[in-house]
C-alpha positions in Angstrom: 121.2 78.3 97.8 118.1 79.3 95.8 115.8 78.6 98.7 117.8 80.9 100.9 117.8 83.6 98.2 114.0 83.3 97.8 113.5 83.6 101.6 115.8 86.7 101.7 113.7 88.3 98.9 110.5 87.5 100.8 112.0 89.2 103.8 112.9 92.3 101.7 109.3 92.5 100.4 107.9 92.2 103.9 110.3 95.0 105.2 109.3 97.2 102.2 105.6 96.7 102.9 106.0 97.7 106.5 108.0 100.7 105.5 105.5 101.8 102.9 102.7 101.6 105.4 104.6 103.7 107.8 105.5 106.3 105.1 101.9 106.5 104.0 100.7 107.1 107.6 103.4 109.8 108.2 102.5 111.6 105.0 98.8 111.5 105.8 99.6 113.0 109.2 101.5 115.8 107.4 98.4 116.5 105.3 99.6 114.8 102.1 97.4 112.5 100.0 99.0 109.1 100.3 97.9 105.5 100.5 99.3 102.1 100.9 97.2 99.0 100.0 98.6 95.7 101.2 97.8 92.3 99.6 98.5 88.8 100.8 98.8 87.3 104.2 102.6 87.1 104.4 102.7 83.3 103.8 101.6 83.0 100.2 102.5 86.1 98.3 102.8 89.5 99.9 102.9 92.9 98.4 101.8 96.5 98.5 100.9 99.4 96.3 102.0 102.8 97.6 100.7 106.0 95.9 101.4 109.6 97.0 100.4 112.9 95.5 103.4 115.3 95.6 101.2 118.3 94.5 100.7 120.0 91.1 99.5 116.7 89.5 102.8 115.1 90.5 102.3 111.5 91.6 104.5 108.6 92.6 103.6 104.9 92.7 105.7 102.2 94.3 104.7 98.6 93.8 106.4 95.7 95.7 105.5 92.0 95.5 107.0 88.6 95.2 107.1 89.3 91.5 109.1 92.5 91.5 109.6 96.0 92.7 108.8 99.1 90.6 108.7 102.9 90.9 106.6 105.1 88.5 106.6 108.9 88.8 104.2 110.9 86.7 103.0 114.5 86.2 99.8 115.5 84.5 99.2 111.8 83.7 102.4 111.5 81.8 105.0 109.0 83.0 108.3 110.8 83.8 110.4 108.0 85.3 110.0 104.2 85.7 112.5 102.3 87.7 112.7 98.7 88.9 114.6 96.7 91.6 117.3 98.4 93.5 116.9 101.7 91.6 113.3 101.8 92.6 114.1 101.4 96.2 116.8 104.1 96.0 114.3 106.5 94.5 111.8 105.7 97.2 114.5 106.5 99.8 115.3 109.8 98.0 111.7 111.0 97.8 111.0 109.9 101.4 113.9 112.0 102.6 112.8 114.9 100.5 109.3 114.7 101.8 110.6 114.7 105.4 112.6 117.9 104.6 109.7 119.8 103.1 107.3 118.6 105.8 103.7 119.5 105.0 104.4 121.2 101.7 105.0 118.3 99.2 104.4 120.7 96.2 108.0 121.8 96.6 109.3 118.3 96.0 111.2 118.2 92.7 110.8 115.3 90.2 113.8 113.2 89.6 114.2 114.2 86.0 
């Protein structure tokens, strides 16, 4: 059972990494400052660091690896929100949808709190 769960988690990490890469490319095409750095080769540890500037010194960072998943949102260098696991993924989804709605003007994206 545990081997199966570990493999499922690795698949989730791999899916998230591919999604983060696509989101970063899309945001860059819309003129937003976003990046996604990938580590690992997919066999022994895999992960990514996604960072996007939502404007007005409003930044989000999403980290995913074999060790965990986290979301950090900050403004003017001060941490506003830190989430982990499923909550972090849900917040990534919310912000991705919001950014799709505002198109090339991420400065109108509202922080979660």
